VOMISE-351002 format. One line per 2 residues: number of its first residue (from 0); for each residue y, x, z of C-alpha. Coordinates in Angstrom, 3 decimals. Layout:
BEGIN
NUM	Y/X/Z; ...
This chain:
BEGIN
0	244.527/150.366/66.768; 242.793/147.429/68.457
2	246.011/145.430/68.461; 246.523/146.090/64.754
4	242.965/144.958/64.040; 243.539/141.791/66.053
6	246.739/141.069/64.115; 244.897/141.602/60.811
8	242.094/139.275/61.947; 244.560/136.551/62.915
10	246.308/136.954/59.559; 243.006/136.491/57.689
12	242.161/133.437/59.827; 245.501/131.892/58.896
14	244.773/132.599/55.233; 241.474/130.762/55.623
16	243.286/127.851/57.254; 245.726/127.699/54.343
18	242.914/127.773/51.776; 241.079/124.995/53.608
20	244.281/122.930/53.774; 244.852/123.285/50.029
22	241.261/122.261/49.237; 241.565/119.203/51.508
24	244.956/118.366/50.009; 243.557/118.351/46.466
26	240.639/116.202/47.592; 242.978/113.733/49.287
28	245.195/113.603/46.210; 242.168/112.587/44.135
30	241.291/109.966/46.745; 244.815/108.520/46.693
32	244.870/108.476/42.900; 241.569/106.576/42.749
34	242.756/104.239/45.491; 246.001/103.506/43.670
36	244.049/102.699/40.507; 242.160/100.045/42.483
38	245.303/98.657/44.095; 247.618/98.295/41.120
40	247.459/98.801/37.333; 249.670/101.557/35.952
42	251.222/99.034/33.580; 253.009/97.218/36.412
44	256.667/98.050/37.098; 257.323/100.160/40.232
46	258.449/97.180/42.311; 255.220/95.275/41.701
48	253.141/98.376/42.382; 254.948/98.783/45.703
50	254.296/95.155/46.601; 250.607/95.559/45.754
52	250.424/98.614/48.009; 252.054/96.774/50.913
54	249.743/93.798/50.434; 246.701/96.105/50.481
56	247.574/97.125/54.051; 247.727/93.600/55.474
58	244.261/93.710/57.043; 244.632/97.240/58.414
60	244.975/97.231/62.213; 248.325/98.058/63.760
62	247.260/100.964/65.999; 248.544/104.289/67.191
64	246.108/106.241/65.033; 244.931/109.272/67.060
66	243.446/111.073/64.049; 244.709/114.442/62.855
68	244.024/117.026/60.185; 241.883/120.075/60.938
70	242.705/120.797/64.610; 244.033/118.854/67.629
72	247.061/121.165/67.779; 248.219/119.532/64.534
74	248.136/116.065/66.076; 251.949/115.969/66.039
76	251.741/115.800/62.216; 250.022/112.429/62.619
78	247.046/111.043/60.711; 246.547/111.851/57.040
80	247.109/109.061/54.480; 243.347/108.725/54.011
82	242.801/108.343/57.741; 245.494/105.663/57.869
84	243.942/103.778/54.960; 240.493/103.910/56.543
86	241.449/103.292/60.176; 244.883/101.666/60.240
88	248.112/102.852/61.783; 251.562/101.971/63.040
90	254.746/101.616/61.007; 255.375/105.344/60.547
92	251.779/106.043/59.480; 251.873/103.183/56.989
94	255.195/104.292/55.584; 253.851/107.781/54.902
96	250.794/106.268/53.209; 252.937/104.024/51.002
98	255.114/106.984/50.009; 252.123/109.116/49.050
100	250.516/106.299/47.041; 253.726/105.632/45.128
102	254.245/109.358/44.545; 250.832/109.461/42.842
104	252.389/107.272/40.145; 255.573/109.295/39.995
106	257.553/106.652/41.906; 260.117/108.260/44.197
108	260.071/106.917/47.741; 261.250/108.039/51.161
110	260.869/106.933/54.749; 263.732/105.475/56.756
112	263.948/105.158/60.522; 265.479/101.985/61.971
114	267.480/102.495/65.149; 268.391/99.982/67.818
116	271.991/99.477/68.896; 271.180/101.762/71.862
118	270.449/104.612/69.467; 266.641/104.596/69.823
120	264.348/105.049/66.827; 262.186/101.917/66.874
122	260.708/101.231/63.425; 259.978/102.819/60.033
124	260.256/101.416/56.510; 260.291/102.769/52.953
126	262.940/102.801/50.237; 261.794/103.450/46.670
128	263.236/103.790/43.212; 262.262/100.553/41.481
130	262.910/99.662/37.846; 266.085/97.806/38.802
132	267.382/100.183/41.468; 266.680/100.754/45.149
134	264.060/98.616/46.887; 263.029/98.442/50.551
136	259.508/97.578/51.737; 258.233/97.190/55.295
138	254.494/98.065/55.317; 253.897/96.653/58.801
140	255.505/93.215/58.476; 254.880/92.965/54.730
142	258.529/92.592/53.834; 260.589/93.258/50.727
144	263.933/91.739/49.869; 264.362/90.131/46.424
146	267.800/89.250/45.093; 268.332/85.716/43.859
148	269.814/87.208/40.676; 266.851/89.526/40.129
150	265.929/92.914/41.496; 265.761/93.895/45.160
152	267.965/94.979/48.017; 268.109/98.586/49.175
154	269.043/100.168/52.488; 272.772/100.136/51.743
156	272.888/96.366/51.270; 270.671/95.734/54.287
158	272.966/97.909/56.382; 276.076/96.087/55.280
160	274.663/92.548/55.355; 272.316/91.852/58.313
162	271.922/88.263/57.128; 269.690/89.460/54.270
164	266.971/90.381/56.780; 267.507/87.232/58.838
166	267.402/84.924/55.817; 264.298/86.582/54.384
168	262.311/86.239/57.607; 263.521/82.690/58.164
170	262.510/81.693/54.637; 259.037/83.204/54.957
172	258.512/81.499/58.318; 259.560/78.149/56.855
174	256.997/78.663/54.094; 254.347/79.431/56.705
176	253.665/82.888/55.274; 252.414/85.981/57.051
178	252.744/88.731/54.422; 251.984/91.684/56.691
180	249.780/92.794/59.547; 252.272/91.864/62.254
182	253.327/88.259/62.719; 256.892/87.670/61.518
184	257.425/85.400/64.524; 257.349/88.552/66.665
186	259.876/90.463/64.532; 262.570/91.736/66.946
188	265.665/91.004/64.889; 268.023/92.494/67.458
190	266.170/95.814/67.521; 264.600/96.276/64.076
192	267.933/96.051/62.339; 268.972/98.073/59.284
194	272.510/98.461/60.606; 271.721/101.876/62.088
196	269.099/103.074/59.592; 268.749/106.830/59.098
198	266.662/108.921/56.726; 265.237/110.980/59.588
200	263.805/110.102/62.993; 265.951/112.445/65.073
202	264.098/111.388/68.234; 260.742/112.665/67.006
204	260.786/116.157/68.514; 262.598/117.791/71.393
206	265.826/119.351/70.240; 266.257/117.242/67.116
208	268.673/114.888/68.848; 270.866/117.881/69.713
210	270.719/119.056/66.092; 271.715/115.559/64.973
212	274.716/115.473/67.332; 275.924/118.847/66.043
214	275.526/117.800/62.404; 277.256/114.510/63.131
216	280.310/116.427/64.361; 280.267/118.786/61.364
218	279.572/116.420/58.437; 280.108/112.973/59.955
220	278.096/109.835/58.997; 276.727/111.642/55.939
222	274.014/113.058/58.196; 272.409/109.609/58.352
224	271.725/109.839/54.610; 270.418/113.404/54.425
226	267.619/113.682/51.876; 264.311/113.599/53.722
228	262.005/116.460/52.607; 258.971/114.996/50.840
230	256.585/117.681/52.093; 256.851/116.413/55.675
232	254.747/113.400/54.652; 251.840/115.727/53.768
234	250.030/117.104/56.865; 247.993/119.487/54.707
236	251.093/121.109/53.237; 252.763/121.232/56.644
238	249.795/123.212/57.994; 250.221/125.673/55.102
240	253.919/126.058/55.959; 253.240/126.488/59.685
242	250.556/129.100/58.937; 252.970/130.928/56.620
244	255.550/131.070/59.404; 252.972/132.504/61.799
246	251.900/135.024/59.156; 255.493/136.176/58.831
248	255.603/136.730/62.573; 252.306/138.638/62.489
250	253.573/140.910/59.707; 256.699/141.700/61.711
252	254.566/142.322/64.807; 252.199/144.576/62.834
254	254.985/146.853/61.612; 256.529/146.883/65.079
256	253.194/148.044/66.532; 252.828/150.697/63.812
258	256.331/151.959/64.578; 255.697/152.042/68.332
260	252.384/153.880/67.855; 254.085/156.374/65.534
262	256.817/157.029/68.085; 254.212/157.515/70.817
264	252.314/160.053/68.686; 255.513/161.996/67.961
266	256.397/162.020/71.649; 252.937/163.396/72.497
268	253.359/166.053/69.819; 256.692/167.124/71.215
270	255.322/167.223/74.744; 252.562/169.565/73.580
């Protein structure tokens, strides 16, 4: 009986955690909407809104933001977009913030991980659906890649033509510009290349690299373009999902305990 009560208590605590996460999520969504209204008018095309967002991060410090949502155990979900906007963050934090801000306006965007030639995940950028097609922005170095004929380059073109990145950085340096937080003179061209870009950072958690290798054998290079789930950019929603998984385990445990207790009672009855 005590074990069942403990399971029920844990289940209720998880429900409270989910409710708190939803309340915080709605509050953060309002914050991001108000912030986006200050950053860029709704009348601007998606590409210009994205540029405005990237420019708004220029003065934010490039730090490994230690903040987290709700509890330290959720630190692996990284800082929330609001915490990144208020405190700064590294390339991955900024990319998640840019994605959430663009999503507020209904602009589809996703994070991409740049890999070195050694197969290490080293940098994060964002690809969005602009009015003229795909567009890549780098929230840390303040980069985007305009075509001379109009429009912008996406991941596919940057993968196939490394000179696009080289020429863009060289041109900005010649003009004496520093569009982002990090100095373009420090951009590691040999490492932060788009040649090995993937939609998912398979080095993020233990075991993911093994999953990637298995999928690579099964589906081939297509795995590098797997659609990245949008909910992973929302720590609040991830907490709700994690809590739901734990609740499922508690329910299974509860019925297992009930079954065991029932069997024990029947055995006692038979022994009598």
